[in-house]
LUMMAR-829195 format. One line per field, with one value per residue (C-alpha): residue number from 1; residue in one letter; x, y, z. Coordinates in Angstrom, 2 decimals, always signed. Example, Ala and Ser with C-alpha at 12.3 -4.5 7.8 and 13.67 -1.06 7.14 Angstrom:
num	c(1, 2) .
residu	c(a, s) .
east	c(+12.30, +13.67) .
north	c(-4.50, -1.06) .
up	c(+7.80, +7.14) .
// end
This chain:
num	c(1, 2, 3, 4, 5, 6, 7, 8, 9, 10, 11, 12, 13, 14, 15, 16, 17, 18, 19, 20, 21, 22, 23, 24, 25, 26, 27, 28, 29, 30, 31, 32, 33, 34, 35, 36, 37, 38, 39, 40, 41, 42, 43, 44, 45, 46, 47, 48, 49, 50, 51, 52, 53, 54, 55, 56, 57, 58, 59, 60, 61, 62, 63, 64, 65, 66, 67, 68, 69, 70, 71, 72, 73, 74, 75, 76, 77, 78, 79, 80, 81, 82, 83, 84, 85, 86, 87, 88, 89, 90, 91, 92, 93, 94, 95, 96, 97, 98, 99, 100, 101, 102, 103, 104, 105, 106, 107, 108, 109, 110, 111, 112, 113, 114, 115, 116, 117, 118, 119, 120, 121, 122, 123, 124, 125, 126, 127, 128, 129, 130, 131, 132, 133, 134, 135, 136, 137, 138, 139, 140, 141, 142, 143, 144, 145, 146, 147, 148, 149, 150, 151, 152, 153, 154, 155, 156, 157, 158, 159, 160, 161, 162, 163, 164, 165, 166, 167, 168, 169, 170, 171, 172, 173, 174, 175, 176, 177, 178, 179, 180, 181, 182, 183, 184, 185, 186, 187, 188, 189, 190, 191, 192, 193, 194, 195, 196, 197, 198, 199, 200, 201, 202, 203, 204, 205, 206, 207, 208, 209, 210, 211, 212, 213, 214, 215, 216, 217, 218, 219, 220, 221, 222, 223, 224, 225, 226, 227, 228, 229, 230, 231, 232, 233, 234, 235, 236, 237, 238) .
residu	c(m, s, s, v, s, p, n, a, s, t, r, t, s, t, p, a, l, l, r, v, v, g, a, v, a, a, v, a, l, a, l, a, a, c, g, n, g, k, s, s, d, s, s, a, r, r, t, s, t, t, r, s, p, i, g, i, d, d, a, p, g, d, a, g, p, p, v, p, t, t, a, g, v, t, t, t, a, a, p, g, r, v, i, e, a, p, f, p, a, p, t, r, k, v, s, a, l, i, r, r, a, g, l, p, a, l, p, n, e, r, l, e, y, h, v, h, s, h, l, d, v, f, v, d, g, q, a, q, k, v, p, p, d, l, g, i, d, r, a, e, g, v, l, s, p, l, h, t, h, d, d, s, g, i, i, h, v, e, n, d, k, p, a, t, f, t, l, g, q, l, f, i, e, w, d, v, r, l, d, a, a, c, i, g, s, y, c, r, a, t, k, p, v, a, f, y, v, d, g, e, k, f, t, g, a, p, e, s, i, e, l, a, r, h, r, e, v, s, i, v, i, g, a, a, p, k, t, i, p, k, a, y, d, w, p, e, n, v) .
east	c(-70.99, -69.50, -66.69, -63.69, -62.12, -58.53, -57.46, -59.11, -56.11, -53.84, -56.03, -56.11, -52.34, -51.10, -51.47, -49.75, -46.94, -46.45, -46.25, -43.54, -41.55, -41.83, -40.65, -37.62, -36.72, -36.95, -34.64, -32.16, -32.12, -31.63, -28.71, -27.16, -27.43, -25.80, -23.02, -22.27, -22.70, -19.34, -19.94, -23.38, -22.05, -19.24, -21.70, -23.85, -20.85, -19.86, -23.35, -23.58, -20.20, -20.61, -20.89, -18.44, -19.58, -17.21, -15.81, -13.90, -10.75, -10.56, -11.57, -9.80, -7.59, -4.88, -3.50, -0.39, +2.95, +3.16, +3.01, +5.74, +4.48, +6.31, +6.90, +8.70, +5.87, +4.30, +0.65, -1.15, -2.10, -5.62, -6.57, -6.34, -3.95, -0.55, -0.24, +0.74, -1.68, -3.71, -5.59, -7.65, -11.03, -11.04, -12.44, -12.86, -14.85, -16.41, -19.40, -17.03, -15.50, -18.96, -19.73, -16.31, -17.21, -20.26, -22.67, -25.38, -25.06, -28.32, -30.04, -30.87, -30.40, -32.39, -33.01, -34.93, -31.68, -29.54, -26.54, -23.19, -19.65, -16.61, -13.13, -9.88, -6.62, -3.30, +0.16, +3.01, +0.56, -0.98, -4.69, -5.46, -8.65, -11.17, -12.39, -15.98, -17.75, -16.40, -18.97, -20.61, -20.34, -21.48, -20.72, -23.13, -25.59, -25.45, -24.22, -23.44, -25.34, -21.89, -20.49, -19.16, -20.61, -17.80, -14.34, -15.55, -14.75, -18.44, -19.24, -22.87, -24.71, -28.04, -29.72, -33.19, -32.73, -30.30, -27.06, -23.38, -21.00, -17.25, -14.09, -12.86, -15.80, -15.14, -11.49, -12.47, -14.70, -11.80, -9.56, -6.84, -5.11, -6.10, -5.13, -3.50, -0.03, -0.51, -2.65, -1.90, +1.89, +2.48, +3.37, +4.03, +7.35, +8.77, +6.29, +3.92, +0.24, -2.44, -6.24, -8.50, -12.23, -13.77, -10.28, -9.39, -6.70, -8.10, -5.93, -8.15, -8.34, -8.87, -11.11, -13.60, -14.23, -17.97, -19.14, -21.83, -23.85, -21.65, -18.57, -15.22, -12.54, -8.97, -6.13, -2.69, +0.28, +3.74, +4.01, +0.72, -1.06, -1.11, -4.54, -6.46, -10.09, -12.63, -15.73, -16.79, -18.71, -21.80, -24.08, -27.64, -29.96, -27.09) .
north	c(+49.34, +46.82, +47.82, +45.70, +45.95, +47.16, +44.21, +41.50, +40.90, +40.75, +38.13, +36.10, +36.17, +35.58, +31.75, +31.46, +33.71, +31.64, +28.47, +29.99, +31.23, +27.83, +26.02, +28.32, +27.85, +24.07, +24.04, +26.30, +24.02, +20.95, +22.56, +23.64, +20.12, +18.67, +21.22, +20.67, +16.93, +16.35, +18.98, +17.58, +14.03, +15.24, +17.05, +13.94, +11.86, +14.33, +14.19, +10.40, +9.90, +12.35, +9.24, +6.92, +3.32, +0.80, -1.49, -4.72, -3.04, -0.58, -2.84, -2.09, -4.29, -5.69, -9.02, -8.85, -10.48, -14.29, -15.92, -18.48, -21.79, -24.26, -26.51, -23.73, -23.35, -19.93, -19.07, -15.85, -13.75, -12.63, -9.30, -6.17, -3.43, -4.55, -1.84, -1.36, -0.73, +1.19, +0.11, +3.07, +2.57, +2.70, +5.90, +4.90, +2.18, +0.98, -0.44, -2.60, -3.93, -4.77, -6.74, -8.41, -9.66, -11.31, -8.95, -6.62, -2.83, -1.79, +1.61, +1.33, -0.89, -4.10, -5.00, -8.27, -10.03, -7.77, -9.04, -7.62, -8.94, -7.15, -6.95, -6.05, -5.56, -5.43, -4.67, -5.33, -5.08, -1.78, -1.61, -0.33, +1.43, -0.36, +2.52, +3.61, +3.30, -0.10, -1.41, +2.02, +3.91, +7.44, +8.65, +6.10, +6.18, +2.42, +0.09, -3.57, -5.77, -6.06, -2.70, -0.44, +2.84, +4.05, +3.10, +1.05, -2.23, -3.21, -4.99, -4.66, -7.40, -6.06, -8.30, -9.25, -12.85, -14.94, -15.64, -16.33, -13.38, -13.80, -11.97, -12.52, -10.58, -7.71, -7.52, -7.54, -4.52, -3.05, -3.64, -5.11, -8.35, -11.26, -14.88, -17.76, -16.22, -12.46, -9.58, -6.28, -6.06, -8.37, -11.95, -14.89, -15.52, -12.37, -11.41, -13.52, -13.24, -14.96, -14.99, -15.55, -16.17, -15.48, -15.63, -19.01, -19.30, -20.00, -22.20, -22.46, -20.12, -16.65, -15.51, -18.24, -16.86, -16.29, -12.93, -14.34, -12.59, -11.09, -12.90, -11.41, -11.69, -10.61, -10.24, -10.19, -9.08, -9.27, -9.24, -10.05, -7.66, -8.53, -10.11, -11.45, -10.24, -13.00, -10.85, -7.30, -5.18, -4.81, -1.80, -2.54, -3.66, -4.39) .
up	c(-61.75, -59.45, -57.17, -56.14, -52.72, -52.93, -50.68, -52.76, -55.00, -51.96, -50.29, -53.49, -54.09, -50.53, -50.50, -53.85, -52.68, -49.53, -51.61, -53.79, -50.80, -49.12, -52.24, -52.59, -48.94, -49.23, -52.25, -50.46, -47.42, -49.60, -51.43, -48.14, -46.77, -49.89, -49.88, -46.18, -45.99, -44.36, -41.73, -40.98, -40.64, -38.41, -36.18, -35.94, -35.00, -32.30, -30.88, -30.95, -29.27, -26.43, -24.25, -25.96, -26.37, -24.78, -27.43, -27.22, -28.47, -25.58, -22.70, -19.40, -17.29, -19.54, -18.36, -16.24, -17.06, -17.06, -13.62, -12.83, -11.47, -9.25, -12.25, -14.08, -16.60, -17.00, -17.30, -18.17, -15.15, -14.41, -16.00, -13.91, -12.92, -11.64, -8.97, -5.35, -2.49, -1.69, -4.78, -6.08, -7.68, -11.47, -12.95, -16.61, -18.37, -15.14, -17.02, -19.06, -15.85, -14.50, -17.64, -17.56, -14.07, -15.62, -13.88, -15.19, -15.21, -13.57, -13.64, -9.93, -6.88, -6.48, -2.86, -3.13, -2.16, +0.02, +1.99, +3.08, +3.45, +4.82, +3.31, +5.05, +3.16, +5.02, +3.62, +6.06, +8.94, +7.84, +6.96, +3.46, +2.42, +0.23, -1.95, -2.50, -5.86, -6.85, -9.32, -9.69, -12.97, -12.21, -15.73, -17.21, -14.29, -13.66, -10.95, -10.42, -7.94, -6.29, -5.16, -2.40, -1.18, +1.11, +2.37, +5.35, +3.60, +3.53, +0.29, -0.82, -2.69, -3.94, -6.47, -7.70, -6.44, -4.37, -6.22, -5.58, -5.77, -5.39, -4.42, -7.97, -9.38, -6.97, -8.05, -11.72, -11.01, -9.03, -12.05, -9.83, -10.71, -8.45, -8.98, -7.15, -7.49, -7.22, -6.08, -7.81, -8.05, -5.07, -5.99, -3.70, -5.39, -3.76, -1.00, +1.12, +0.18, +2.28, +2.43, +5.43, +5.72, +9.13, +10.63, +9.11, +6.45, +3.00, +0.77, -2.31, -5.30, -3.76, -6.60, -5.60, -2.09, -1.80, -0.49, +1.75, +4.46, +7.19, +5.94, +6.92, +4.24, +4.99, +2.51, +4.12, +2.01, +3.54, +7.34, +9.06, +11.44, +15.15, +14.78, +11.80, +11.94, +12.55, +12.22, +11.52, +14.04, +11.90, +12.29, +13.32, +10.49, +8.07) .
// end
């Protein structure tokens, strides 16, 4: 008489049992997904918008009020905040400002072309701080080739090749209005505004001033300081 091991039937039925259990579990999961579709979609949306994309409809720096011209005709002001000094650095949508300036938002610094300019801002003879982190979006982990690291007034240009960078681009990243008539909330119609390059008065469009190597740019709003800077005392190897 042949004998059968008491565990033989168990060994034989285990794979079949696992297949049944797996099938039931799959059906249950599918039904749960169907029944909670809205919740699942909502969760996915919350995950995907943790770092909100910057759209055209929520771009920063709305244009200021119309600027009166000498002919009595008005024109639209440059975009940017219409605010008083000291002009703080923007804290939101910095990447959008970088792109508005026509510059790339880079994951790291490029030092193949590396030059520095210096900016002074005076209001009624008093020096104003140029803030750090202009052109740097810490939330997104990117930076512009044109940026500041501290409040010394040193403007960094760090690019993969030689190129022209301007004061206008810096002010777009700063999200402060700058055009021929006004800077921030200060307009020539009610308060003197003047620009100097290496100590010499600049009479062209201020946004066109090139931020070249070791260039000193001074913005004078209202009463001028005792002296207009002609050059910056550059640290060694800068």
